[in-house]
N, C-alpha and C positions, 0 to 999 in steps of 0.2 A: 467163639471160634477164631482162629488166627490162620490166615492164608499166608503162604510162603512161596516166593518165586525166586529161584537161583538164576544166576547168569554169570558170564565171564569164563566159562570153561573153553577148551580148545586144544589144538595140538601145538606142542613146543618141543624144542630140543633139549636134551639134558643140559643142566646148568642155567637154564632160562627161568623166566619168572611168569607168574600169572596172578590176577587178582580176581578172587570170586566174590560176587555180591549176593546178598539174600535180602530182598525186600518183604517186609511184613505188613499185612493190613488185617483189618477186622479188630478184634479186642485187644490191641496193642496196649490199652490201658492196664491190662493185666500184668505188666511189668515182666515179660518173659526172659528168663535167662535163655541164651542162645547156644547152640552147639553146631559144629560141622563134624560129619561122619563120611566115611568113604567106603565103597564096596568094589572090589576088584573081581573080575570074572572067576567064578567057582570058590570064591572065598566069602566069609562072612562080613557083614558090615561092621566097621570098627571105628572107635572113637579117634578123632583128630584133634579137635580144640573145642573149648567152651568158654563162655564170658559171662559174668554176672550182669544183672540189669543195669547196675551203675558203673560198671567196667572196673570195679575195684579189684576183681578177681579174674585172673585168666588161667586157663589150664591147658596142657599140652600133652599129647602121646609123645613117648620117648623118641619115636622114630622121626618126629618133625620138629622137635625142639631146637631152637637155634636157627630154623630155616623158615618156618611159617609163624605168622603173626595174625592173632585175631583182634579185630577191633569193632566198634559200633558207633553208629551216629544216631542217637535216639530221636533227634529232630527229624530226621529223614526215615526213621523206622527201618534202618538198614544196618546189616552186620556184614563185615567184610573178612575174607581170609586171603592175605597176602602171602604167596608161596614163592619163595626164592630158592636157588640151587636145587632145582627139580631133578629128580631121578626117575628112571624108567619104572622103578618100583612104586612110584607115586600114581601111576596110571590106574585110575578108577572112576566110577561115577561119584561125585561128591553130593552130599546131601545136606541141606539146612534143616535145623530142628529148633522147636521152641518148647520150653518148659515154663508153664505159668505159675506164679505165685510162690517163688522160691527164692532163697537168698543166694545160695551157692550154686553155680552151674554144675549140673552133674556130668559125669563121664559115662553112665550107663545108658545105653540107647533106650532101653525099656522104660525109662524114667520120663521120656520126652512125650509131650501131648500131640504135637502137630509136626508135620514133615512137609518139605517141598518135594518137587517131582524129581530133582536131581540134575546135574550138569556134567557132562563127560570131560574128563581131563586126560590127555594122552601125552606121555612124555616119550620122545624117540631117543634112542641112543646114538 
């Protein structure tokens, strides 16, 4: 089992920045790939970014490429999502997810084994 706890969400004006954190505990020795997803009201949950266990590979949705950066600190069992140049359309609940024993971090949410409870990000115009 892997437990995930997100933090860092909040209210920010358009053009601003936020950094989300996801702390993992439990069977982190399983070397999970990590992903960030988001879900806006009335919409399906969508892929935002993901990162391999060793940070050798990072992947982004086209809508956030160049604005968001995913990173991880395995010593702290934490993954981050730095979000810059935020737009109102980035408003959503952001979820952290873990996929164990895989090399390349997937983009498909159905492939992830564990999920956090989510953190709200609201971008005002």
